[in-house]
N, C-alpha and C positions, 0 to 999 in steps of 0.2 A: 292308120298306118295300114299298108295291104301285108300278104301274107309273105310274098317275095320279099321287100322291105325292110318286112321283120326279120325275115333268117337271116339276108344279109347283112343288118345290121347286129347280131346279134352276133356274127361269122370274125367282122369287124373289131369289136369291142374285146370278145372273146381272144382273140388274136394280139389285141396289145396288150391285153393282161399278161396272156404266156408268156408275152415278150419281155415283157417287164419284170416278172417275176426269176426267170431263167437266167437275165444278165445280173442280180444279184451273186449268183452261182460260180461266173466266169472266174472271177479271181480269188474270192477266200474258199473257194471249197471244191480241189480241185480233182479229189476221186469221187465227184458229182457230174464233173464237166460230158462225162459220154452219155450221162441222160438230159441235159440241160442247153448243150449248144444245138443236138438235133431239134429239142423241142423249140428252142427260139427261133431255126430256119421253117420249122413247120408254121412256125404261130404267124411267121411273116406272110408263107403262102396262103394261111389261110387270109389275116389280112385283104391281101392285094385280088383273091379267089381264084389261085391257080387249085386246079384238081380241088376242090373244096372236100367233093366224099371222101377220097381216098388219104389226101390229107390227117380228115377229121376223127377217119379210122385208125389211123397210125397213131396220132392224139388221143387216143381212146390206149388203144394198147401202151403207151407209152406212160398214160397214167397208171395202168394196173400194173407196171414195171416200180413204178413208182413206191407204187404199195407195198409191193412185197421188197424193196430197196428198205424202207423207210419202217418196215411191218406198220403199215397201218396207214390213214391220212395225216403226216405229217403237219400242216396248217387244219387240223380238224374240218370243221363245217367247210371252208373255204375250198379244198380240195373234195368236198363230196359234193357240194356244188358243181365243181369245175367239170366233173366224171357225169353228174348228170346232164350238164346242156352237150356237151360232148354227145353222150349217148342217144338225148333227143335228137339232135343233129343228126345223124347216123339214120336213127330210123326215119329221119325226113327224107335223108337221101336216096334211101334203097326202098322207102313206101311205095307200092304198086300205081296207088291211086290220089289223089288231089286231098280225096278224104281221108286217107290213113296218113298224109303228110299233114293235113292238120290235127288231126289225133293226136299225133307225137309232141306237136308246137306245143298244143294247148295240155299235154299232159306238162308241162315244163312249165306254163305258165299257171296249173295249178297246184304243182310240189313247189310254185315260190310263194304264191297265196299262203301253203299251209307253212311255210316255212316262220311266216310270220305271226299265223296264228297260233301254230303252237310253241313255238318260243315266250308268247304269252302266258301261255295256259302254264308252261310248267315254270315262267315266273310268279303267278299268281296264288297258283297253291303252296310255294313256299311262303312261311312266315317269312324268314329274314328280307324277304323284298316285298311282303305288304307292309311289313314296316318301316323299311326304307335303310334296313341294316345292311341288309347286300350291297347296295351300292355303295352305302359307308366304304364297307371292307375294299372293294374293287378299288377306292382311290390311297385309302391309306396302306394297304398289302401287296399293292399290284407290285408283278416282278418286270411292269415295262416302264420305261425310262420315264415316268411319269413327273415334273418338275413339283421343288416343295410349294411351289405355292397354289400348285393343285391339291398337293397331299393335304395341304389345309380345310380343302371342301367337303374332308372328310369329317369336318367338328360342326358343318351345316346341316346338323340332322333335318330340319325344315322341308331346307331347298331339296336336300337330297329325297326326304318321301314324298314331294311332291313329283320331283323328277321319276322318279322307282313306279309313281303308280301312273303318272304321262304315259312313261313308255309302256306300262302294262293293258291301258285302256287302248291308246295307239295299236297295238299288234293284235289287239283281241277283236278291235275293232275292223280290220283294213281286210277283210272279207266283204262288208258289208260297201265299203270303197269303188268296188266293181261296178254297184249300178249308176254312178255316172262317171262322165269323162273328165270333167273340172275334178271331181273328189279324188280321182284316180290320180290324177297328174299331179294335185298335189300332196297326197300323198306319196306319192315316188320322190316328190322333192324334199318331203320331210325326211321319208324312209333314206334315201343318198346321204342328205347332210349330216344325219345319225348315223353312218357307215363312216363318212368321212370324219367326222369329231371323234368315233372311235380309233381313227389311223391316226389322226394329227395327236391324239393324248394318250395311245396308247400303245401303236406300234402295228398294229391291226386293217395294216395294209390291201393287203391279200382280198380280204371281206369285201371293200368296195367296188374295187372292179367287177370281180366277178360279178357280184348282186348285181350290180349295173348292167352286165353283160345279157342277163337276164330278163329285163325291164321290158323289151320288145315283144317279148312272148305276150304279157301281159296286158301292154296297149294291144297288141293284136289281136287278141282271144275278149277284149272289152269289148272292142269295138265290131267283131262276129257276133257277141253274146246281144251285145241290144240288138243287131241286125235280127237277128233268129226272131230277138222277143219282139 
């Protein structure tokens, strides 16, 4: 994947994610429409590639306004990743040379890698994750609309123990998967499937599209890394 295609695909995926999120606020949250209607319009403009520099800057400023409105990232990690992608895109647009543009986009790729690695590190130093107890609690006490049949998984301690270690090992070795194009693609499919499962089971739908929007950067970065090597 070349640089221009990766940036353009990031714009499309990010615009789609923002448009989807904004629609949720059109009818149910009237006092927030002044934030999310402009966000929806800007998201569509980003998707079609209209004045992407100014659109991305406005989306970034709107994201900062939302931080003030909700006194922080009300969707946690997905909001932080959204601002990170927008920030890196803005740097790409205003960077004076191709080298600086690639450095800005490469920074996004590295942050994506670290997001998985540090997530695994935080888990593996936690005794409850190493024992599988943390994952049991996710199913047993989650406030998300998990069905009763899924809550029964909390009683399958051995299965959840294996699942917990599978997640931790995958996240910790994620940086090593950059060494091969095939391994990286497989890893991204697994990671996307993991985010999709979380969206279906626990309602964490915003993480899915936002993390997917960052994937073109790592695919480009891996190609660039191999070429340099």
